[in-house]
C-alpha positions in Angstrom: -0.3 -0.2 0.1 1.1 3.3 -0.9 0.2 6.5 1.2 -0.2 9.8 -0.3 -1.3 11.7 2.4 -0.5 11.5 6.5 -3.4 10.1 8.5 -5.4 12.5 10.9 -6.5 9.7 13.0 -4.5 6.5 14.2 -4.6 3.5 11.7 -5.5 0.4 12.8 -2.2 -1.8 13.5 -4.0 -5.3 15.2 -0.9 -7.0 14.8 1.4 -4.0 15.4 0.2 -3.6 18.8 0.6 -6.8 20.1 4.4 -6.2 19.6 5.6 -4.9 22.8 9.2 -6.2 22.6 11.6 -7.9 20.1 10.8 -11.0 21.8 7.2 -10.7 20.6 8.4 -10.0 17.2 10.3 -13.3 17.4 7.7 -15.2 18.1 5.5 -14.5 15.3 4.6 -16.5 12.4 7.1 -15.4 9.8 4.3 -15.2 6.9 2.7 -12.5 9.5 6.2 -10.1 8.9 5.1 -8.6 5.4 1.5 -7.7 7.2 3.6 -6.1 10.3 5.4 -3.9 8.0 3.1 -2.7 6.3 1.3 -1.7 9.9 4.5 -0.7 10.9 4.9 1.7 8.3 1.4 3.4 8.1 1.6 3.9 12.0 5.2 5.6 11.2 3.7 7.7 8.9 0.7 9.0 11.1 2.8 9.0 14.5 5.8 11.6 12.7 3.3 13.3 10.9 1.6 14.2 14.5 5.1 15.0 16.2 7.4 15.8 13.3 11.3 14.5 13.2 13.4 12.8 10.8 10.6 11.2 8.1 12.1 9.3 4.9 14.9 7.4 6.7 12.7 5.4 8.7 10.3 4.6 6.3 13.4 3.3 3.9 14.1 0.7 6.9 11.1 -0.5 8.1 11.4 -4.0 6.5 15.4 -4.2 7.3 14.1 -3.5 11.1 11.8 -6.1 11.5 14.2 -8.3 9.7 17.0 -7.3 12.2 14.5 -8.1 15.5 13.2 -11.1 14.2 16.7 -12.6 13.0 18.9 -11.3 15.8 18.4 -11.6 19.7 18.4 -8.2 20.7 19.2 -6.6 22.9 21.7 -9.3 23.9 22.9 -8.9 20.3 24.0 -5.5 19.9 22.2 -3.1 17.5 23.8 0.2 16.2 22.1 2.8 14.2 24.3 5.4 12.8 22.8 9.1 13.6 19.4 7.9 14.5 17.6 9.4 11.4 16.4 5.8 10.6 15.9 4.6 14.4 12.4 5.3 14.8 11.0 1.9 13.3 13.4 0.2 15.8 11.5 3.0 18.6 8.2 1.5 17.6 9.2 -2.2 17.7 10.9 -1.9 21.2 8.4 -0.9 23.1 8.1 2.7 22.7 5.2 2.7 20.2 2.4 4.7 21.9 5.0 7.2 23.1 6.0 7.9 19.1 3.8 10.8 19.0 5.3 12.8 21.7 8.9 11.8 20.1 11.2 14.9 20.7 9.0 16.9 23.3 9.9 16.8 26.6 7.9 14.3 27.9 8.6 12.1 24.9 11.5 9.5 23.6 14.6 11.4 22.0 14.7 11.9 18.4 17.6 9.4 18.3 19.1 6.0 19.7 19.7 6.9 23.7 21.2 4.8 26.3 19.6 5.4 29.0 15.9 5.4 27.4 16.1 1.9 26.4 18.1 -1.5 26.3 18.0 -1.6 22.9 19.2 1.2 21.9 22.9 0.1 22.9 24.6 3.7 21.6 23.9 6.8 21.0 25.2 7.9 17.9 25.6 11.4 17.9 27.0 12.5 14.0 27.3 10.0 11.0 29.8 7.3 10.4 30.5 6.3 13.9 28.3 3.2 14.2 31.1 1.2 12.9 33.5 2.3 15.5 31.2 1.7 18.4 30.1 -1.9 17.3 33.6 -2.6 16.5 34.2 -2.2 20.2 31.4 -3.8 21.1 32.9 -6.8 19.0 36.3 -6.9 20.8 34.6 -6.6 24.1 32.7 -9.8 23.5 35.7 -11.6 21.8 37.5 -10.7 25.4 34.8 -11.6 27.3 34.5 -14.4 25.0 30.8 -14.0 24.6 29.2 -14.7 21.1 27.0 -12.1 21.0 26.2 -10.6 17.4 27.6 -7.2 17.2 26.1 -5.2 14.0 26.4 -1.4 12.6 23.7 -0.4 10.1 25.1 3.1 8.1 23.7 4.8 5.4 25.8 5.7 1.9 25.6 9.0 2.8 27.7 8.4 6.5 30.0 6.0 4.5 31.4 9.2 2.9 32.6 10.3 6.3 36.7 9.0 6.6 35.8 7.8 9.9 33.3 4.8 8.7 36.7 3.7 6.6 39.1 3.7 9.8 36.9 2.0 11.5 36.5 -0.6 8.5 40.4 -1.0 7.9 40.3 -1.8 11.9 37.9 -3.9 11.8 39.5 -5.8 8.8 43.0 -5.7 10.9 41.5 -7.6 13.8 39.4 -9.9 11.9 36.6 -8.6 14.6 33.1 -11.0 14.5 30.9 -8.2 13.2 28.3 -7.3 10.6 28.2 -3.8 8.9 24.8 -3.2 6.9 24.9 -0.5 4.2 21.5 1.0 3.9 22.3 2.6 0.4 19.5 4.7 -0.7 21.1 7.0 -2.9 20.7 9.7 -0.4 22.4 11.9 2.0 20.7 14.7 3.6 20.9 16.9 0.6 21.0 14.8 -2.6 24.2 12.2 -2.6 27.3 12.9 -4.4 30.7 11.9 -4.1 32.6 9.1 -6.1 31.9 6.2 -3.7 27.9 7.0 -4.4 28.8 6.2 -7.6 30.8 3.6 -7.6 27.9 2.0 -5.4 25.3 2.6 -8.1 27.7 1.0 -11.0 27.8 -1.9 -8.8 23.7 -2.0 -8.5 23.2 -1.2 -11.9 24.8 -3.8 -13.9 22.8 -5.8 -15.8 25.0 -8.9 -15.8 25.7 -8.7 -11.9 21.9 -8.2 -11.8 21.2 -11.4 -13.7 24.0 -13.3 -12.0 22.4 -12.5 -8.4 18.7 -13.6 -9.7 20.2 -16.8 -10.8 22.5 -17.4 -7.9 19.1 -16.7 -5.5 17.2 -19.8 -7.4 20.0 -21.8 -6.8 20.4 -21.6 -3.3 16.4 -21.9 -2.7 16.7 -25.4 -4.2 20.2 -26.5 -3.2 21.5 -25.0 -0.1 24.5 -26.8 0.1 25.6 -24.5 -3.0 25.8 -21.5 -0.9 29.6 -21.5 -1.0 29.7 -22.1 -4.3 27.2 -19.6 -5.6 29.1 -17.2 -2.9 32.3 -17.7 -4.8 30.8 -17.5 -8.5 29.2 -13.9 -6.9 32.8 -12.7 -5.8 33.9 -13.9 -9.0 31.1 -11.7 -11.1 32.0 -8.4 -8.7 35.7 -8.9 -9.7 34.4 -8.3 -13.3 32.3 -5.6 -12.4 34.2 -3.7 -10.2 37.5 -4.8 -9.7 39.3 -4.3 -6.6 36.2 -4.6 -4.6 36.7 -1.9 -2.1 35.4 -3.4 1.3 36.7 -6.7 0.3 40.0 -5.1 0.3 39.6 -4.2 3.6 39.4 -7.4 4.9 35.1 -7.8 5.0 33.4 -10.6 3.5 30.9 -8.4 1.1 27.1 -9.8 0.6 25.2 -7.9 -2.1 23.4 -5.4 -3.2 20.0 -7.2 -2.3 16.6 -5.2 -2.3 16.0 -4.2 1.2 12.1 -4.0 0.6 12.2 -7.6 0.1 11.8 -9.0 3.2 11.9 -12.9 2.5 15.7 -12.5 1.2 16.4 -10.1 3.8 15.4 -12.5 6.4 17.4 -15.3 4.4 20.5 -13.4 4.0 20.6 -12.1 7.6 20.1 -15.8 9.0 23.4 -17.1 6.6 25.0 -14.4 7.8 24.4 -14.9 11.5 25.9 -18.4 11.0 28.8 -16.8 9.7 32.2 -15.5 11.7 34.3 -12.4 11.1 34.1 -9.2 9.6 30.9 -9.1 7.1 29.4 -6.4 5.1 25.9 -6.8 3.7 24.5 -4.1 1.1 21.1 -3.6 0.9 19.4 -0.9 -1.6 16.3 1.0 -0.2 14.5 3.7 -1.2 13.9 6.7 1.0 10.5 7.4 2.1 9.0 4.0 0.6 5.3 3.6 1.2 4.6 7.4 0.9 4.5 8.7 -2.3 5.4 12.3 -1.9 8.7 11.7 0.1 9.4 8.8 -2.5 9.2 11.7 -4.8 11.2 14.6 -2.8 13.1 12.8 -0.6 15.3 15.6 0.1 12.2 17.6 1.5 10.7 14.8 3.4 14.0 14.0 4.9 12.3 15.7 8.4 9.3 16.8 8.9 7.8 20.3 11.2 5.3 19.0 13.6 1.8 20.9 12.8 1.4 24.2 13.8 -0.5 27.4 13.2 0.5 29.0 10.1 2.4 32.4 10.4 0.5 35.4 9.2 4.2 36.8 8.0 7.0 33.8 7.3 10.0 35.2 8.1 13.2 35.1 6.9 15.5 32.3 8.7 19.2 33.0 9.3 20.2 30.3 6.5 18.0 32.2 4.5 20.2 35.3 5.3 23.3 33.5 4.6 21.9 32.1 1.3 20.8 35.5 0.0 24.3 36.9 1.1 26.5 34.4 -0.2 24.7 34.9 -3.7 25.3 38.9 -3.5 29.0 38.3 -2.6 29.4 35.6 -5.2 28.2 38.2 -8.0 30.3 40.8 -6.6 33.8 38.9 -6.4 34.8 36.1 -8.5 37.2 34.5 -5.9 34.5 33.3 -3.6 33.9 29.5 -3.5 31.2 27.7 -1.4 31.5 24.5 0.4 29.3 22.5 1.9 29.7 18.8 4.0 26.0 17.8 2.3 23.9 20.6 3.6 22.8 22.2 0.6 19.3 22.8 1.9 19.8 23.0 5.7 22.2 26.0 4.8 20.2 27.1 1.9 22.7 26.8 -0.4 20.1 26.1 -2.9 20.2 29.2 -5.4 24.2 29.2 -4.9 24.3 25.9 -6.3 22.4 27.0 -9.1 23.6 30.1 -10.3 27.4 29.4 -9.3 27.4 25.5 -10.1 31.5 25.8 -10.9 31.8 27.9 -7.4 29.9 25.5 -5.3 31.3 22.3 -3.7 29.2 19.8 -1.9 31.9 17.4 -0.5 29.5 14.6 0.9 29.6 13.9 4.8 33.5 14.9 5.4 33.7 18.2 7.8 37.2 17.7 8.3 38.2 17.3 4.7 35.7 20.6 4.1 37.9 22.6 6.3 41.0 21.2 4.4 39.8 21.8 1.3 39.1 25.4 2.0 42.4 25.8 3.6 44.1 24.6 0.3 41.6 27.0 -1.7 42.7 30.0 0.1 46.4 28.9 0.1 46.1 30.1 -3.7 44.2 32.9 -4.2 40.1 31.8 -4.1 38.1 33.1 -0.9 36.4 29.9 0.3 32.9 29.9 2.5 32.7 26.7 4.4 28.8 26.9 5.2 28.7 24.2 8.6 26.8 23.6 11.4 27.9 23.9 14.8 28.3 20.3 16.0 29.7 19.4 12.4 32.3 21.8 12.8 33.6 20.2 16.2 34.4 16.9 14.0 37.1 19.4 12.2 38.3 21.1 15.1 41.8 19.3 14.2 41.8 20.8 10.9 40.4 24.4 12.1 43.3 24.3 14.3 45.7 23.2 12.2 45.3 23.6 8.3 43.3 27.3 8.6 44.1 29.2 12.1 48.1 27.9 12.6 48.5 29.2 9.1 46.0 32.2 9.0 44.8 31.3 6.0 41.8 33.3 4.8 38.6 31.4 5.4 35.4 32.5 6.7 33.1 29.9 8.3 29.7 30.5 8.1 28.4 28.7 11.5 24.5 27.7 11.5 22.3 25.8 13.9 24.5 27.3 16.9 23.3 27.5 20.6 20.3 25.3 21.4 18.7 23.7 18.4 15.4 22.5 20.4 13.6 18.9 19.8 17.0 17.3 18.3 18.2 17.4 21.5 22.1 17.2 23.1 23.5 15.8 20.3 22.9 18.2 18.1 23.2 21.6 20.3 25.8 23.4 18.9 26.6 24.4 22.8 30.7 24.7 23.1 31.7 26.7 19.3 32.1 30.1 21.3 34.3 28.4 23.7 36.5 26.2 21.7 36.6 28.9 18.6 37.9 31.9 21.0 40.8 30.1 22.1 42.2 29.9 19.1 44.6 32.2 18.1 44.0 34.2 14.5 40.4 33.8 14.7 37.5 36.4 14.7 34.4 35.0 16.0 31.1 36.9 15.6 27.6 36.6 17.3 24.6 38.5 15.0 21.5 39.8 17.0 19.3 40.1 14.0 19.0 39.5 10.4 20.9 42.9 9.0 23.9 42.4 12.1 24.0 38.8 10.5 24.5 40.1 6.9 26.7 42.6 7.5 29.4 40.4 9.7 28.9 37.7 6.9 30.6 40.6 4.8 32.9 41.8 7.5 34.1 38.1 7.6 34.6 37.7 4.3 36.8 41.0 3.9 39.0 40.0 7.0 42.0 38.8 6.1 42.5 35.7 7.7 40.3 33.2 9.6 36.6 34.7 10.7 33.7 32.6 12.1 30.1 34.3 11.8 28.2 32.2 14.3 24.1 32.1 14.0 21.3 30.5 15.5 18.7 27.6 13.8 15.2 29.1 12.7 14.1 32.7 12.5 15.2 36.0 14.3 13.4 39.1 14.9 11.9 39.7 11.6 14.4 42.5 10.6 14.7 43.2 6.9 18.4 43.1 6.1 20.0 46.1 4.3 20.9 45.4 0.7 24.0 47.4 0.8 26.8 45.7 2.6 29.2 47.8 5.2 32.4 46.3 7.1 31.4 46.6 11.0 34.8 47.5 13.0 36.5 44.6 14.0 36.1 44.1 17.8 33.5 46.9 18.6 30.2 46.5 20.1 27.5 49.1 20.5 25.2 50.1 23.3 21.7 49.7 22.8 20.0 50.8 25.6 21.3 53.5 28.5 20.2 52.7 32.2 18.4 55.7 33.8 19.2 54.2 37.0 20.4 55.9 40.1 23.7 54.8 41.2 23.6 51.4 43.5 20.9 50.2 41.2 22.8 50.6 37.7 22.8 47.1 35.6 24.6 46.3 32.4 23.5 43.7 30.5 26.1 42.2 27.8 24.3 40.4 25.4 26.2 38.1 23.0 24.1 37.3 19.6 20.7 35.9 19.9 20.2 36.5 23.9 20.0 40.7 22.5 16.4 39.7 22.7 15.8 38.8 26.1 18.6 40.8 27.5 16.0 44.0 25.8 13.0 42.6 27.1 14.6 42.5 30.8 16.2 45.7 30.3 12.6 47.0 30.7 12.0 46.0 34.0 15.4 46.9 35.5 15.7 50.3 33.5 19.6 48.8 32.7 22.1 49.1 30.1 22.0 46.9 26.8 25.2 45.9 25.3 25.3 44.1 21.9 28.7 43.1 22.3 29.0 41.2 18.5 32.5 40.1 18.6 33.6 37.5 21.0 36.8 37.5 19.9 38.4 40.2 19.8 36.5 41.0 22.7 35.6 44.8 23.2 37.8 44.9 26.3 37.3 49.0 26.1 33.7 48.9 26.2 33.5 46.2 28.9 36.0 48.4 31.4 33.7 51.2 30.3 30.5 49.0 31.6 32.4 48.1 34.2 33.1 51.7 35.9 29.8 53.0 35.5 27.4 50.2 36.8 26.8 48.1 39.7 26.7 44.8 37.8 27.4 43.3 34.6 25.2 40.4 33.5 26.6 38.4 30.1 24.2 36.7 28.1 25.3 33.9 25.5 23.3 30.4 23.9 26.9 28.8 24.8 28.5 27.0 27.7 29.0 28.9 30.4 32.5 27.5 30.9 34.6 29.5 28.9 32.1 31.0 26.6 32.1 34.7 26.2 31.1 35.5 29.5 34.4 34.1 30.9 36.5 36.4 28.3 34.2 39.2 29.7 35.8 38.4 33.3 39.2 37.7 31.7 39.4 40.9 30.3 38.2 42.4 33.7 40.9 40.8 35.8 43.3 41.7 32.8 42.1 45.5 33.8 42.6 44.8 37.5 39.1 45.6 37.6 36.4 44.7 40.4 32.3 44.6 40.0 29.6 41.8 40.4 29.5 39.8 37.3 26.9 36.4 36.6 27.6 35.2 33.2 24.0 33.4 31.8 24.1 30.7 29.4 24.3 27.1 29.1 24.9 25.3 32.6 27.8 22.2 32.6 25.3 19.4 31.6 23.5 18.1 28.6 20.2 19.6 27.8 17.6 17.3 26.7 15.3 17.5 24.0 12.6 19.9 24.1 10.5 22.8 22.7 13.2 25.7 22.3 11.2 27.9 25.0 11.6 25.5 27.5 15.3 24.9 27.0 15.7 28.2 27.2 13.8 28.2 30.9 15.6 25.1 31.9 19.2 27.3 31.1 18.0 30.3 33.5 18.1 32.2 29.8 14.6 34.0 30.0 14.0 37.8 30.6 12.3 36.4 33.8 15.8 34.7 34.9 17.6 38.0 34.0 15.6 40.2 36.3 15.7 37.2 39.0 19.5 37.2 38.5 20.0 40.9 38.9 17.6 41.4 42.2 19.4 38.2 43.4 23.0 40.6 43.7 21.4 44.1 44.0 17.9 43.5 45.9 17.3 47.5 45.9 16.3 47.7 42.3 13.2 49.5 41.8 11.1 48.3 39.4 10.2 50.6 36.2 6.4 51.6 36.6 5.9 51.4 32.7 7.9 48.2 32.0 6.0 45.6 30.2 5.8 42.0 31.5 9.6 40.4 32.3 
């Protein structure tokens, strides 16, 4: 059955409703598994339609998920889902079915596998390409314990473009580890899939000779089980003819496939056979992202993830990503040196128009953050001006390259850092909570935090004109709704501005120093406190002169940032005051020293003490004599 619309009401799923654990699934007659898959797919479409979240990848692995839990003795057998985009069916089958409409909310399951949520979530993979390493570690632990449990990693073809995947495969082959790697090949990354590896997969799969050989082998195996080894050897020979020097076998894996990932019978049979074997095994399955939901099959990029239903806004505001995308095209038109780089985030970073208008200057490097940064370094060495559009959490993966390949050599690279700060429902694996801390400690870096859309555009221009490494760090979603000025102006490097001056009497004078998006919170709190508001703009170089001036004429400084308090922008303010030998009460507000769980963004700000109410309460805890401003609105 192919669905064309998301059901408004919960579908009838009588068989699925009996499955409260994989043990129930293993007790089912195999003839009932196709019905279970159909009900699971329909329920998945319904539940994600209610909750929002990652959509297409889960639909593509319904059959695989059922087959894995049917064949393997989970949770004793370890199952590691790379990233977790494809783990929703797994959550449904492992006791969380009725909670799924609440997934990603504060009271519901996490968006990704989480070890403290379920014993079936064996590993909480943060980002792509790490599942193989984790499963290898589990396999080596099992060997040391003389335990014959199975260890399985499920990874996508997009994630396979990341270097860490091959580091793990190389080591697993060396160790002859008893593990199974399943490549879920759906010809997709988050954007349209790219890379030579993707072409390699496509070439193998599309070979008529190889496909015919596989079909023949399957028929032989059905009738003569003893011919399995003969057929496997024949298959190996044919693979060599189709794709000389088969990649995974050279790494020490026994390669099987590709097989149809929606053919449940073949999946079950293949997994049962692979379970009997030992050593490093690699199963290549081909699936369709969005399988069973017509709109997602037609446009898998659009349906990579869904937003939860919400009232239609009267006026649609531009996101910070939109601001970047517009600026990039404007800047590229003005300067032919500009090169745009993204690690598979064309849609997320709004590079679509740029990729179409400047295709020769657009580089999607696939899921390869480390390569993205060093590629930019190489471009900068020889006269180009690279702009790396990268998410905050992805830049963490390329920290070594940022330090040694860009900053150490003082190369002229601009980083446009999206998804900074708290990202809401995706939770702690995706929060950009640390970038201000780890960026500001690197010599030669300029680090900017825009407080609104226009500031974002002007900072991007400023960073572009700056000779050396620079980063503009902006949050997910929309800002205040300010229309950015088309004219681009370079801001004075390392200079903040005062947005509001306090008229309070001595002993009650508070200065709020905001770095980036929390400026709106500071402005709101300032109306109650009659506080001075400083838009600091630069984390590095910090406007130490402005900090000293504010300290001199105020009784309390409060810093605000959507970043870890430890080592963040507030810490920079404290360092500047210490260097100047100035003593004034300071409170640093930001993300505390803990991982902030998934919830609505507004709720996460409350948890972190980053609301206007919290700012007011902080000020009054230090200066209890502060008189409320009579004309103030709600804090």
